[in-house]
TORKOL-4160 file (C-alpha; in steps of 0.2 Angstrom, whole numbers, padded with zeros to 4 digits, m for minus):
154
<pt num="1" X="m0722" Y="0241" Z="m0178"/>
<pt num="2" X="m0715" Y="0223" Z="m0183"/>
<pt num="3" X="m0706" Y="0217" Z="m0198"/>
<pt num="4" X="m0699" Y="0201" Z="m0194"/>
<pt num="5" X="m0710" Y="0191" Z="m0182"/>
<pt num="6" X="m0707" Y="0174" Z="m0175"/>
<pt num="7" X="m0722" Y="0162" Z="m0177"/>
<pt num="8" X="m0732" Y="0155" Z="m0161"/>
<pt num="9" X="m0723" Y="0137" Z="m0166"/>
<pt num="10" X="m0706" Y="0145" Z="m0167"/>
<pt num="11" X="m0709" Y="0155" Z="m0150"/>
<pt num="12" X="m0715" Y="0139" Z="m0141"/>
<pt num="13" X="m0702" Y="0128" Z="m0147"/>
<pt num="14" X="m0689" Y="0141" Z="m0141"/>
<pt num="15" X="m0697" Y="0143" Z="m0125"/>
<pt num="16" X="m0698" Y="0123" Z="m0124"/>
<pt num="17" X="m0680" Y="0120" Z="m0128"/>
<pt num="18" X="m0674" Y="0134" Z="m0116"/>
<pt num="19" X="m0683" Y="0125" Z="m0102"/>
<pt num="20" X="m0676" Y="0109" Z="m0107"/>
<pt num="21" X="m0660" Y="0116" Z="m0108"/>
<pt num="22" X="m0661" Y="0121" Z="m0091"/>
<pt num="23" X="m0665" Y="0105" Z="m0086"/>
<pt num="24" X="m0654" Y="0094" Z="m0096"/>
<pt num="25" X="m0654" Y="0077" Z="m0086"/>
<pt num="26" X="m0673" Y="0078" Z="m0085"/>
<pt num="27" X="m0687" Y="0070" Z="m0095"/>
<pt num="28" X="m0704" Y="0079" Z="m0096"/>
<pt num="29" X="m0718" Y="0073" Z="m0104"/>
<pt num="30" X="m0729" Y="0084" Z="m0117"/>
<pt num="31" X="m0743" Y="0086" Z="m0104"/>
<pt num="32" X="m0730" Y="0092" Z="m0091"/>
<pt num="33" X="m0721" Y="0103" Z="m0102"/>
<pt num="34" X="m0739" Y="0110" Z="m0109"/>
<pt num="35" X="m0745" Y="0114" Z="m0090"/>
<pt num="36" X="m0726" Y="0121" Z="m0084"/>
<pt num="37" X="m0725" Y="0132" Z="m0099"/>
<pt num="38" X="m0742" Y="0135" Z="m0101"/>
<pt num="39" X="m0742" Y="0130" Z="m0120"/>
<pt num="40" X="m0759" Y="0122" Z="m0128"/>
<pt num="41" X="m0755" Y="0104" Z="m0128"/>
<pt num="42" X="m0760" Y="0098" Z="m0145"/>
<pt num="43" X="m0750" Y="0112" Z="m0152"/>
<pt num="44" X="m0734" Y="0107" Z="m0141"/>
<pt num="45" X="m0737" Y="0088" Z="m0144"/>
<pt num="46" X="m0734" Y="0093" Z="m0164"/>
<pt num="47" X="m0721" Y="0102" Z="m0161"/>
<pt num="48" X="m0710" Y="0091" Z="m0149"/>
<pt num="49" X="m0714" Y="0077" Z="m0163"/>
<pt num="50" X="m0705" Y="0087" Z="m0176"/>
<pt num="51" X="m0691" Y="0092" Z="m0164"/>
<pt num="52" X="m0688" Y="0073" Z="m0159"/>
<pt num="53" X="m0689" Y="0068" Z="m0177"/>
<pt num="54" X="m0675" Y="0080" Z="m0182"/>
<pt num="55" X="m0665" Y="0074" Z="m0166"/>
<pt num="56" X="m0665" Y="0089" Z="m0156"/>
<pt num="57" X="m0676" Y="0079" Z="m0144"/>
<pt num="58" X="m0673" Y="0064" Z="m0137"/>
<pt num="59" X="m0692" Y="0055" Z="m0134"/>
<pt num="60" X="m0694" Y="0039" Z="m0123"/>
<pt num="61" X="m0712" Y="0032" Z="m0122"/>
<pt num="62" X="m0719" Y="0024" Z="m0106"/>
<pt num="63" X="m0722" Y="0029" Z="m0088"/>
<pt num="64" X="m0705" Y="0039" Z="m0086"/>
<pt num="65" X="m0704" Y="0043" Z="m0103"/>
<pt num="66" X="m0705" Y="0061" Z="m0111"/>
<pt num="67" X="m0694" Y="0074" Z="m0119"/>
<pt num="68" X="m0676" Y="0078" Z="m0117"/>
<pt num="69" X="m0663" Y="0088" Z="m0126"/>
<pt num="70" X="m0652" Y="0079" Z="m0136"/>
<pt num="71" X="m0639" Y="0092" Z="m0142"/>
<pt num="72" X="m0628" Y="0101" Z="m0133"/>
<pt num="73" X="m0636" Y="0119" Z="m0132"/>
<pt num="74" X="m0618" Y="0126" Z="m0137"/>
<pt num="75" X="m0621" Y="0117" Z="m0155"/>
<pt num="76" X="m0640" Y="0118" Z="m0158"/>
<pt num="77" X="m0641" Y="0134" Z="m0168"/>
<pt num="78" X="m0658" Y="0144" Z="m0171"/>
<pt num="79" X="m0657" Y="0140" Z="m0190"/>
<pt num="80" X="m0658" Y="0121" Z="m0184"/>
<pt num="81" X="m0673" Y="0124" Z="m0176"/>
<pt num="82" X="m0682" Y="0134" Z="m0189"/>
<pt num="83" X="m0678" Y="0120" Z="m0200"/>
<pt num="84" X="m0684" Y="0107" Z="m0190"/>
<pt num="85" X="m0700" Y="0115" Z="m0189"/>
<pt num="86" X="m0701" Y="0120" Z="m0207"/>
<pt num="87" X="m0702" Y="0138" Z="m0202"/>
<pt num="88" X="m0691" Y="0150" Z="m0213"/>
<pt num="89" X="m0690" Y="0169" Z="m0207"/>
<pt num="90" X="m0693" Y="0179" Z="m0222"/>
<pt num="91" X="m0693" Y="0198" Z="m0223"/>
<pt num="92" X="m0701" Y="0198" Z="m0240"/>
<pt num="93" X="m0710" Y="0185" Z="m0249"/>
<pt num="94" X="m0698" Y="0184" Z="m0264"/>
<pt num="95" X="m0681" Y="0185" Z="m0254"/>
<pt num="96" X="m0677" Y="0168" Z="m0260"/>
<pt num="97" X="m0681" Y="0171" Z="m0279"/>
<pt num="98" X="m0696" Y="0167" Z="m0282"/>
<pt num="99" X="m0701" Y="0185" Z="m0290"/>
<pt num="100" X="m0716" Y="0180" Z="m0298"/>
<pt num="101" X="m0726" Y="0180" Z="m0281"/>
<pt num="102" X="m0725" Y="0199" Z="m0283"/>
<pt num="103" X="m0732" Y="0209" Z="m0296"/>
<pt num="104" X="m0722" Y="0224" Z="m0293"/>
<pt num="105" X="m0705" Y="0214" Z="m0294"/>
<pt num="106" X="m0700" Y="0221" Z="m0310"/>
<pt num="107" X="m0701" Y="0239" Z="m0302"/>
<pt num="108" X="m0696" Y="0235" Z="m0284"/>
<pt num="109" X="m0684" Y="0246" Z="m0278"/>
<pt num="110" X="m0682" Y="0239" Z="m0260"/>
<pt num="111" X="m0680" Y="0221" Z="m0265"/>
<pt num="112" X="m0660" Y="0224" Z="m0264"/>
<pt num="113" X="m0660" Y="0232" Z="m0247"/>
<pt num="114" X="m0671" Y="0217" Z="m0241"/>
<pt num="115" X="m0660" Y="0204" Z="m0248"/>
<pt num="116" X="m0646" Y="0211" Z="m0239"/>
<pt num="117" X="m0657" Y="0213" Z="m0223"/>
<pt num="118" X="m0661" Y="0195" Z="m0225"/>
<pt num="119" X="m0644" Y="0190" Z="m0227"/>
<pt num="120" X="m0640" Y="0198" Z="m0211"/>
<pt num="121" X="m0654" Y="0190" Z="m0202"/>
<pt num="122" X="m0649" Y="0173" Z="m0209"/>
<pt num="123" X="m0630" Y="0176" Z="m0203"/>
<pt num="124" X="m0639" Y="0181" Z="m0185"/>
<pt num="125" X="m0649" Y="0165" Z="m0185"/>
<pt num="126" X="m0635" Y="0154" Z="m0190"/>
<pt num="127" X="m0624" Y="0159" Z="m0176"/>
<pt num="128" X="m0635" Y="0161" Z="m0162"/>
<pt num="129" X="m0636" Y="0145" Z="m0151"/>
<pt num="130" X="m0649" Y="0138" Z="m0139"/>
<pt num="131" X="m0634" Y="0142" Z="m0127"/>
<pt num="132" X="m0636" Y="0161" Z="m0130"/>
<pt num="133" X="m0654" Y="0160" Z="m0126"/>
<pt num="134" X="m0652" Y="0151" Z="m0109"/>
<pt num="135" X="m0639" Y="0164" Z="m0105"/>
<pt num="136" X="m0648" Y="0178" Z="m0108"/>
<pt num="137" X="m0664" Y="0170" Z="m0097"/>
<pt num="138" X="m0673" Y="0182" Z="m0084"/>
<pt num="139" X="m0668" Y="0176" Z="m0066"/>
<pt num="140" X="m0685" Y="0180" Z="m0060"/>
<pt num="141" X="m0693" Y="0170" Z="m0074"/>
<pt num="142" X="m0681" Y="0156" Z="m0070"/>
<pt num="143" X="m0687" Y="0155" Z="m0052"/>
<pt num="144" X="m0706" Y="0156" Z="m0058"/>
<pt num="145" X="m0703" Y="0142" Z="m0069"/>
<pt num="146" X="m0696" Y="0131" Z="m0055"/>
<pt num="147" X="m0710" Y="0136" Z="m0044"/>
<pt num="148" X="m0722" Y="0131" Z="m0058"/>
<pt num="149" X="m0713" Y="0114" Z="m0060"/>
<pt num="150" X="m0715" Y="0110" Z="m0042"/>
<pt num="151" X="m0734" Y="0112" Z="m0043"/>
<pt num="152" X="m0734" Y="0102" Z="m0059"/>
<pt num="153" X="m0725" Y="0088" Z="m0054"/>
<pt num="154" X="m0728" Y="0089" Z="m0036"/>
């Protein structure tokens, strides 16, 4: 049973930011990141562009160019990432006051509990940082990632 679920865009962005946060002094091209992280290139390119436009990533062009995290992981909140990607997390469609979306709004008994749940989710998203994600990274996954980097970059 799934109530709240991140989109693939968010999932891929978080994975990419986690990887870049683990390699803070390196620039990686969209192609390299796509191969290392096994994310479709076209999709990832658009996501990286949005993150760079929001100043979450530095982007350099040229042969030594690529993307690099521009924000300290300790200061980068999940809410900033979601905002940069224009990807809100809503438990129900009417949570932000547009009750016209639902024809049941006037008789809905779950509206208030869902608004309260949304508030708790918003608090969690606003207080969780990229550093939190880095701290919870699985050691074996990190090793697999390092091996993949060696394969891709030679």
